[in-house]
N, C-alpha and C positions, 0 to 999 in steps of 0.2 A: 562519554561514548555511549551510543544507543544500540540496542540489539538490532535496530532497523537500519543502521548505517550501511550494511551490505546491500540492502534494497536500494538505498540512495545511489550507491556506486553502480549498481546494475542499471537503474533507470537513466543515469547520466551517460552511460555508454551506449545506449540505443541510438542508432544513427538518426540524425535530424530529419531525414526524409521519411521516417516512420511516424505516422500521426496517431496510430492506435496500436495498443498492445494488450493482448489477452493473457492473463495469468490465472492459473488455478491456485487455490489456497495451498495445495501441496507444493507447487512450484515456489511459492513465496516462502513456505517453511524451509525448503532446501536453500533458497537464496540467503535467508537470514540465519540458517543453521540453528533454527529454534522453531517452536510451534507458535502460531498466531494465538492470541488470547481467546478465550471462549467468547468474549464480547464481539469479536470479529465475525463469529458464526451466528450470534444471536441478535445483535443490534445493528440495524441499518446505519444508524448515526456514526458507527465506528468508521465507516467508509466515507464520511462527509468530507467535502472540500472546504469546510469552514475552519479557519484557525481559531484556536481558543487561547486566551492569555493565561489560563491556569495550567497549561501543559498536560492536560488530560488526554490529548490525542497527538502524541509525538509523531506517529506515522503520517498523519495528515500534513503536518508541517514539512516532513521529509519529502513526500512526493510532490508537493507544491513547489518547494525549493528546487527540486530536480526538473521542474518544468512540465509536470504531468498533473492531470486531474482525473478523478474517477468519474467515468461516464455512466456506468451501470455496474451493478453487482448482483449476483444471484447466490444468495446464501444457501439455498437448498441444493444447488448444483456445485457450490463451492468454487466460484470463479468470479473474477473482476476484470 
């Protein structure tokens, strides 16, 4: 079980007619009942839509499996 599983559940419950969803980092923290890692604030690659075989980006796999992709992220304003 991943700490990001609640985010997967959240994303899969968004109605299919919603094509874009804006979330602040604080909202994601609330959804996962945990803090995003510091790398989510510092490294744009953390929000990449590219799966890795080494499991370094478990959140990427999660949102892709939920049927979502990150379109843009603003780390200074803390939203995705």
